[in-house]
Residue, then its C-alpha position, 0 to 999 in steps of 0.5 A: m499499501e504505501r509503494s502504492l502511494t509513492y506511485v500515486a501521489p507524485e502523479l496527482a501532483r505531475r498534474g498540477h493537485e496539491v498534494t499532502v500525504v499523511g503517514g508512511d515511512p518518511a525514508r520511503m516517501a521522501p525521495v519520491f515526493d520532495p522532488v515533485g512538490v507532495t507535502h508528506f507528513a510522518a505518522r505511525t498511530t492513528a492518534d498521530v494521523v489524526w494530529a498530522t491531519r490537523r496539522a495539515t489542515r492549518a494552510g487551509r482544507p483540502d477539497l478532498v480527503h483519500t484514505h487507505m487503511t482502516a486506522a486512516e479511515l478512522a482518522g479520517v471520521v474523527t476530523l470530519p468536522l474539521m475537515r467538512r469535506p468528501i472522504v474517498t477511501t481504498r480497500h486494500f483486503a478481500s474482507p470485511r473492516g473488524r477481526d469478529r462480529n462485535a468489531r465488524r459491527v462497529w466499523s459497519v457505520l463507516p461506509h456510511l460516512m464515505a463518498a465512495e469505496i475504492a476497491i483494488s481489484q474485483f477480488v477485493a470488491d466481492h469480499a470486502g462486505s460493502d459497495c465499492l467501485v473497482i479501480p485497479n492499482g497502477v504502477p510506473r513503466p519501468v525505466p529501460i534497462d539494457v540487459e539479458r534475460r538469464p535462466v533465473v525464476l525470481v520470486a518477489q514478495r514478504l515471506d509470510p505464510e498468506k504468500d505460501t512461499a513454500t509452495v515454489i520451493q517445493a516447486w523448484a526442486r520438483s521441477g529439475l530446473a536446476e539441473q539444467g542451469w536455472t536458478l531461484d533468486v527469493a526477494g523478500r524478508g518476513r516471519e517464514d525465513r528460517y522455515l524457508a530456508d530449512l526447507v530449501t536445505g531439507l529438499g537438498v535445493e540450496g545450492s541453486v536457491t538464493f535468499l535475497g532478503h530486501v533488494d533496491d534493485l527489483p527493476r534490474r532483477m526483473a529485467e534479468a530474470s526469465l520468469l516471476v512466480a507469485t504463489a499467494p492464494a489470496e492476492p489482493f492485487g500483486l504490484s509485484v505481478v504487475e510491475a513484472m508485466a511491465s517489464g515484458l517477465p512471464v508471470v506463473a501465478a496462483a490461480g487465486g484472488a486477483h491474479p486470474e484478473l490480471l493474467g486470465p485474458v491474455a495469459p490464462e495458461l500461466l497460472f496454476e492450481p492454488r498450493r499445489a506445487s506439482a501444478l507449479a512445478d509443470v508450469l515451470v518446466q512448461v514455460a522454461a522449456d520455450a524461449p520463444e514462447r516466453d517472449r511472446l507471454g512477455a509481450r501480451l502481458r506488457a500490452r495488458f499492462e498498458a492497457e489497463y494497469t499504467i500509473e496515468r491510467h489509474v490516476d485518470r480513474l481517480e481524478e474521474l471519481y474525484d470530479r464526481v465527488v467534489g461535485d456532489 
């Protein structure tokens, strides 16, 4: 969600909007916000957001407030008497607000206070528990990098249970691609770091698997790799998937969550049954064996990105909604 804001806020600023962002990691935000004049206030808790929002409005009330995540929604509602401006919110998770029935009853009032709710995918809209307008995330076009693709399968995701990275490790061991000169690079950190490292050792594939941790050069790695694998069975959207599509990198993805929306219309053969290592291994072997077909798949995914998932297309849709909400 933070990464998507680093794409959206600068694009809004480039179009002449005055943009203030409250919250997010200052180290991540400053390098992209400062050059384009986006104002940023750091905030970690709901109370911080309320305080920073009050501070941000001293120079004048905004025309519209756009919140992300439930804590920010709460801060937006708390400051509504101060703002007296419409609130638009983006739903990033495929579930109703609140962790239990009582909490959900409390949070059920929020949609009535919002001018509009956005879902980042149809999958999220179907499970959000309230009416949402689907506006898919967008990402910038990658800067061309003059490198050749290598026999590398890339994974770029948090190493947490919901991402199901274990399935790609198991599929990798089944595939035999290491014996054909391929390697598996895993970018990301999370709660399963140690578990996944032990799994690699237990399956005897440690010589062909590299855990990269957090990387700052993901665009280059996507330009060099030959395949990206996304295993999350219920991914709300998949920014890394779309970033790979933008670079013309074929993506093999679990057929769950929003992945079928992203890939299904142009490359359904790249989807596999979620949590089935054997199914993933079969797709990996098939795609890895045919370089010309990988080029064709990459071109189809790049064309789909250009049609649906550029940051310009995303902000066009946002502006249409903003105009309607502010007009109302």
